[in-house]
C-alpha positions as CSV (number, residue, x, y, z in Angstrom):
1,M,-43.0,-14.4,1.9
2,Y,-44.5,-11.1,0.9
3,R,-43.8,-9.6,4.3
4,E,-40.2,-10.7,4.0
5,F,-39.9,-9.3,0.5
6,C,-41.1,-5.9,1.8
7,Y,-38.4,-6.0,4.4
8,F,-35.6,-6.7,2.0
9,A,-36.9,-4.5,-0.8
10,W,-38.1,-1.4,1.1
11,D,-37.0,-1.8,4.7
12,E,-40.7,-2.0,5.6
13,Y,-42.4,-4.8,7.5
14,P,-46.2,-5.1,7.3
15,S,-47.4,-5.5,10.9
16,S,-50.4,-7.8,10.3
17,E,-50.4,-10.9,12.3
18,L,-50.6,-14.4,10.9
19,V,-53.9,-15.2,12.7
20,D,-55.5,-12.0,11.3
21,W,-54.3,-12.9,7.8
22,A,-55.7,-16.4,8.0
23,D,-59.0,-15.1,9.3
24,A,-59.2,-12.4,6.6
25,V,-58.9,-15.1,3.9
26,G,-61.3,-17.4,5.6
27,I,-59.0,-20.2,6.7
28,N,-60.8,-22.3,9.2
29,P,-58.8,-23.1,12.4
30,F,-60.1,-26.7,12.3
31,R,-58.5,-27.1,8.9
32,I,-55.2,-25.7,10.1
33,A,-55.3,-28.3,13.0
34,Q,-55.9,-31.1,10.4
35,L,-53.0,-29.9,8.3
36,V,-50.4,-29.7,11.1
37,G,-51.5,-33.2,12.3
38,D,-50.3,-35.2,15.2
39,S,-46.7,-34.1,15.1
40,F,-47.7,-30.6,16.3
41,E,-46.7,-30.4,19.9
42,P,-47.5,-26.9,21.2
43,D,-48.0,-25.7,24.8
44,W,-51.6,-26.8,25.1
45,A,-52.1,-24.4,28.1
46,A,-51.5,-21.4,25.7
47,P,-54.5,-19.3,24.6
48,E,-56.2,-20.4,21.4
49,R,-54.9,-17.5,19.4
50,E,-51.3,-18.5,20.3
51,L,-51.9,-22.1,19.4
52,L,-53.3,-21.1,16.0
53,E,-50.3,-18.8,15.4
54,E,-47.9,-21.6,16.2
55,A,-49.8,-24.0,13.9
56,L,-49.6,-21.4,11.1
57,K,-45.9,-21.0,11.6
58,T,-45.4,-24.7,11.5
59,L,-47.3,-25.0,8.2
60,I,-45.5,-22.0,6.7
61,L,-42.1,-23.5,7.6
62,R,-43.1,-26.9,6.3
63,E,-44.6,-25.7,3.0
64,H,-42.2,-22.9,2.3
65,P,-40.0,-24.8,-0.2
66,A,-43.0,-26.1,-2.2
67,V,-44.6,-22.6,-2.2
68,Y,-41.3,-21.1,-3.4
69,R,-40.9,-23.6,-6.2
70,A,-44.6,-23.0,-7.3
71,L,-44.1,-19.2,-7.3
72,V,-40.9,-19.4,-9.4
73,K,-42.6,-21.8,-11.8
74,G,-45.9,-19.8,-11.9
75,F,-44.3,-16.5,-12.6
76,G,-41.9,-18.0,-15.2
77,G,-38.7,-17.6,-13.2
78,K,-37.0,-15.7,-10.4
79,S,-36.8,-12.5,-12.4
80,M,-40.5,-12.3,-13.1
81,L,-41.3,-13.3,-9.5
82,F,-39.1,-10.4,-8.4
83,A,-40.7,-8.0,-10.8
84,S,-44.2,-9.0,-9.8
85,L,-43.4,-8.4,-6.1
86,W,-41.6,-5.1,-6.8
87,L,-44.5,-3.8,-8.8
88,T,-46.9,-4.2,-5.9
89,L,-45.4,-1.0,-4.5
90,N,-47.5,1.9,-5.8
91,T,-44.8,4.0,-7.4
92,D,-47.2,6.5,-9.1
93,T,-45.8,5.3,-12.5
94,M,-47.4,7.4,-15.2
95,T,-48.1,5.6,-18.5
96,D,-46.6,8.3,-20.8
97,E,-43.4,8.2,-18.6
98,W,-42.9,4.6,-19.7
99,D,-44.4,4.3,-23.1
100,E,-45.2,7.4,-25.2
101,N,-47.1,5.3,-27.7
102,E,-49.8,4.2,-25.3
103,G,-51.8,7.4,-25.9
104,Q,-53.2,7.7,-22.4
105,E,-53.5,10.8,-20.3
106,E,-50.5,12.0,-18.4
107,D,-52.1,11.4,-15.0
108,D,-53.5,7.9,-15.8
109,Q,-51.8,5.4,-13.5
110,L,-51.3,1.9,-14.7
111,E,-53.0,-0.8,-12.7
112,Y,-50.7,-3.6,-11.3
113,E,-51.7,-6.1,-14.0
114,N,-51.0,-3.7,-16.8
115,R,-47.6,-2.6,-15.3
116,L,-46.7,-6.3,-15.0
117,K,-47.4,-6.8,-18.8
118,N,-45.8,-3.5,-19.9
119,E,-42.3,-4.4,-21.4
120,S,-40.9,-0.9,-20.7
121,I,-41.8,-1.1,-17.1
122,L,-40.5,-4.6,-16.7
123,R,-37.2,-3.6,-18.4
124,S,-36.9,-0.7,-16.0
125,V,-37.6,-2.8,-12.9
126,L,-35.2,-5.5,-14.0
127,N,-32.4,-3.3,-15.4
128,D,-32.4,-0.1,-13.3
129,V,-30.5,-1.7,-10.4
130,D,-30.1,-0.2,-7.0
131,A,-29.1,-1.6,-3.6
132,N,-32.7,-2.4,-2.5
133,K,-33.3,-4.3,-5.7
134,L,-30.1,-6.2,-5.4
135,H,-30.9,-7.1,-1.8
136,A,-34.4,-8.3,-2.6
137,Y,-33.4,-10.2,-5.7
138,A,-30.6,-12.0,-3.8
139,W,-33.1,-13.0,-1.2
140,I,-35.4,-14.5,-3.9
141,D,-32.4,-16.2,-5.6
142,Q,-31.5,-17.9,-2.3
143,G,-35.0,-19.4,-2.0
144,M,-36.7,-16.7,-0.1
145,P,-35.5,-17.9,3.3
146,I,-37.6,-16.9,6.2
147,E,-35.4,-14.6,8.3
148,V,-37.5,-11.9,9.8
149,S,-41.0,-12.8,10.4
150,F,-40.5,-15.5,13.1
């Protein structure tokens, strides 16, 4: 979902592969096989990496609606989900640019968590509309359909 958001928001598409992501977070291939179950019917002659990628795609597609609902609920709505994703881009936002009362140095950058809690920044993200934001928000509003990554 994040890769898709990057595409819609910034016309960028992170190139990391699903198998590499799963490996990086420690997802065991055996557990993936258990989750896809007996209904998984790949080309068993394919290399193991391709089988794992197909299993991951199957799980992503199957669980996509539930993950979307959980994200919207967890972030408190579509707008906050959008803002949280938008703020992952390092925009070199300076604290005094957003809130003069913070009393921090001009070159102090806000960390992601602090930017997400800063009302001035959130207002700006949600109210300063441009074509990229509209495109990305519309994609979230439509349920974050998987359009690019597969």
